[in-house]
C-alpha positions in Angstrom: 52.9 18.6 10.5 52.6 21.8 8.5 54.7 21.3 5.4 55.6 24.1 3.0 56.6 23.6 -0.6 60.4 24.3 -0.8 59.9 25.4 -4.4 57.1 28.0 -4.2 56.5 28.1 -0.3 52.8 27.2 -0.7 51.1 25.5 2.3 48.8 23.6 -0.1 50.7 20.3 0.2 49.4 16.7 -0.3 50.8 13.3 0.5 51.2 10.5 -2.1 51.6 7.5 0.3 52.8 5.3 -2.5 54.9 3.2 -0.1 52.1 2.6 2.3 49.6 1.6 -0.4 52.0 -0.7 -2.2 53.5 -2.4 0.9 49.9 -2.8 2.3 48.8 -4.7 -0.9 51.9 -6.8 -1.0 51.7 -7.6 2.7 48.0 -8.5 2.4 48.7 -10.8 -0.5 51.6 -12.5 1.2 49.7 -12.8 4.5 46.6 -14.2 2.7 48.7 -16.8 0.9 50.6 -17.8 4.0 47.5 -17.9 6.2 45.6 -20.0 3.6 48.6 -22.4 3.2 48.9 -22.9 6.9 45.2 -23.3 7.4 44.9 -25.8 4.5 47.6 -28.0 5.9 45.9 -27.9 9.3 42.5 -28.5 7.6 43.9 -31.6 5.8 45.1 -33.0 9.1 41.8 -32.1 10.8 39.8 -33.6 7.9 41.7 -36.9 8.2 40.7 -37.1 11.9 37.2 -35.6 11.2 36.3 -38.6 9.0 35.2 -40.2 12.2 32.5 -37.5 12.5 31.4 -37.9 8.9 32.7 -36.7 5.6 30.4 -33.6 5.5 31.6 -32.3 8.8 35.2 -32.8 7.8 34.7 -30.9 4.5 32.9 -28.0 6.0 35.4 -27.7 8.9 38.3 -27.8 6.5 37.0 -25.2 4.2 36.0 -22.9 7.0 39.4 -23.2 8.6 41.2 -22.4 5.4 39.0 -19.3 4.8 39.5 -18.0 8.3 43.2 -18.6 8.1 43.5 -16.7 4.9 41.5 -13.8 6.2 43.5 -13.6 9.4 46.8 -13.9 7.5 45.7 -11.2 5.1 44.8 -8.8 7.8 48.1 -9.4 9.6 50.1 -9.0 6.5 48.3 -5.8 5.5 49.0 -4.3 8.9 52.7 -5.1 8.7 52.9 -3.8 5.1 51.2 -0.5 6.0 53.6 0.1 8.9 56.6 -0.7 6.6 55.2 1.5 3.8 54.7 4.4 6.2 58.4 4.3 7.1 59.3 4.2 3.4 57.1 7.2 2.7 58.5 9.3 5.5 62.1 8.4 5.2 62.9 7.3 1.7 60.4 8.5 -0.9 59.4 12.0 -2.0 56.0 11.6 -0.3 54.8 15.2 -0.5 53.6 17.1 -3.5 52.7 20.7 -3.9 49.1 21.3 -5.1 50.0 24.7 -6.6 53.2 24.1 -8.5 53.3 20.2 -8.7 56.8 19.9 -7.1 57.5 16.6 -5.3 59.7 16.5 -2.2 60.5 14.5 0.9 60.4 15.3 4.6 62.3 18.5 5.5 65.5 17.4 7.3 65.4 20.6 9.3 62.0 19.7 10.8 63.2 16.6 12.6 64.2 16.4 16.2 61.7 18.9 17.5 
């Protein structure tokens, strides 16, 4: 997309992407917590059954499961957050800024639909 500044008509235009950055961090945090909480609950149940294999095996398996759950939850949450943030940037926020005059503006409504 070749945006022009509506203020000075410069073609030197940058993108802020504040929504994408913020929603990505929030999504990653929420996903990490949710993944860790779910994996911890599963690890506790697995550890209770894993006592039959020995306490060391149950502990290592439980910690490993919690870490993997947190990582997978964080990656999933970050992906969802970035998608939401991209929509916010393009539709709601003034995502563009002119590198010449400093003016901030959103997507040109006349550029849609083509």
